[in-house]
C-alpha positions in Angstrom: 0.0 0.0 0.0 2.7 2.5 1.0 5.2 1.5 -1.7 3.1 3.3 -4.3 2.7 6.4 -2.1 6.4 6.5 -1.3 7.3 6.1 -4.9 4.8 8.8 -6.0 5.7 11.4 -3.4 9.4 11.8 -3.2 10.7 14.1 -0.5 13.8 14.5 1.6 13.7 13.6 5.2 16.0 14.9 8.0 19.0 12.7 8.6 18.3 13.0 12.4 14.9 11.3 11.9 16.5 8.5 9.9 19.2 8.0 12.6 16.5 7.9 15.3 14.6 5.2 13.3 17.8 3.3 12.8 18.4 3.4 16.6 15.0 2.0 17.1 15.6 -0.8 14.7 18.9 -1.7 16.4 17.3 -1.5 19.9 14.6 -3.9 18.8 17.2 -6.3 17.3 19.3 -6.1 20.5 16.2 -6.7 22.6 15.3 -9.8 20.5 18.8 -11.1 20.9 18.7 -10.5 24.6 15.5 -12.5 24.9 17.2 -15.4 23.2 20.4 -15.0 25.3 22.6 -14.0 22.3 24.4 -10.9 21.2 24.5 -9.0 17.9 28.1 -10.2 17.5 27.0 -13.9 18.0 24.6 -13.4 15.1 27.3 -11.9 13.0 26.1 -8.3 13.2 27.5 -5.0 14.3 25.6 -1.8 15.0 27.3 -0.1 12.1 26.5 -3.1 9.8 22.9 -2.9 10.8 22.8 0.8 10.2 24.1 0.2 6.7 21.8 -2.7 6.0 18.6 -1.0 7.3 19.2 2.7 6.2 16.8 2.4 3.2 14.2 0.8 5.4 14.5 3.4 8.1 14.2 6.2 5.5 11.0 4.6 4.1 9.6 4.2 7.5 10.2 7.8 8.4 8.6 8.9 5.1 5.6 6.7 5.8 5.3 8.2 9.3 5.4 11.7 7.8 2.8 11.0 5.3 0.5 9.5 7.9 1.2 12.4 10.3 0.1 14.8 7.5 -3.1 12.9 6.9 -3.8 12.8 10.7 -3.3 16.6 10.8 -5.3 17.4 7.7 -8.2 15.1 8.6 -8.0 16.3 12.3 -8.1 12.7 13.4 -8.7 11.9 17.0 -9.4 8.7 18.9 -12.9 8.5 20.4 -13.3 7.3 23.9 -14.9 4.1 22.4 -12.0 3.5 20.1 -9.5 4.0 22.9 -11.4 1.6 25.2 -11.8 -1.0 22.5 -8.1 -0.8 21.7 -7.1 -1.2 25.3 -9.5 -4.1 25.7 -7.9 -5.8 22.7 -4.4 -5.2 24.1 -5.4 -6.7 27.4 -6.9 -9.8 25.6 -3.8 -10.2 23.4 -1.5 -9.9 26.4 -3.7 -12.0 28.6 -3.8 -9.4 31.4 -6.6 -7.4 32.9 -7.8 -4.2 31.4 -6.9 -2.5 34.7 -3.3 -3.7 34.3 -3.1 -2.1 30.8 -4.6 1.1 32.0 -2.3 1.3 35.0 0.7 0.7 32.8 -0.3 3.7 30.7 -1.0 5.8 33.8 2.5 5.2 35.0 4.1 6.1 31.6 2.4 8.8 29.7 5.0 8.7 26.9 3.9 5.1 26.2 0.3 6.2 26.1 1.1 9.0 23.7 2.9 6.5 21.5 0.0 4.1 21.6 -2.5 6.8 20.7 -0.3 8.0 17.8 0.0 4.4 16.6 -3.8 4.0 16.6 -4.2 7.3 14.7 -1.7 6.1 12.1 -3.8 2.9 11.7 -6.9 5.1 11.2 -5.0 7.2 8.6 -3.9 4.0 6.8 -7.5 2.8 6.8 -8.6 6.1 5.3 -6.0 5.7 2.5 -7.3 2.2 1.8 -11.0 3.3 1.9 -10.4 6.3 -0.4 -7.7 4.8 -2.6 -7.8 2.3 -5.4 -6.0 -0.6 -3.6 -5.7 -3.8 -5.5 -4.3 -6.9 -3.8 -1.8 -8.8 -5.8 0.1 -12.0 -5.3 3.9 -12.0 -5.1 4.0 -13.8 -8.4 2.1 -11.0 -10.1 4.5 -8.4 -8.7 7.5 -10.4 -10.0 5.8 -10.8 -13.4 5.2 -7.0 -13.5 8.8 -6.3 -12.5 10.0 -8.6 -15.3 7.8 -6.8 -17.8 9.0 -3.4 -16.6 12.6 -4.5 -16.9 12.0 -5.7 -20.5 10.2 -2.4 -21.3 13.0 -0.3 -19.9 15.7 -2.3 -21.7 13.9 -1.8 -25.0 13.5 1.9 -24.4 17.3 2.1 -23.8 17.9 0.3 -27.1 15.6 2.8 -28.9 17.6 5.7 -27.5 21.0 4.4 -28.6 
């Protein structure tokens, strides 16, 4: 869904935002490793290597966040009390904890609550894009066939220009 938007709307993003996104990716990777009692080095990774490997992904994620933020702002999106309650109830079910435990967690850490609310707003913005856009689901094979066709088309254009 976002690949088309990111291709269609090219814009520069601040390096600091890309760096912050990369730090998040690395932190998640380190956390996953720690949960499995291994290190990045054991897996054959370094922080610098991960930064290089995931720089493009981080930039795309930042651009996606900026697009969604703009939609949230333009559409003046907010979470209703009902949406908030339903989301917290789902989180409690998924985590197999009480609703009160989830609410208490967010009371203790307002930054996490802000992050959760923003994530829910991004989901609403993505749903809006899907609802208003012309989204067609395709199989991976169709995408490969399309890529092959585009490569052939580009090759023949190059030959015509010579």
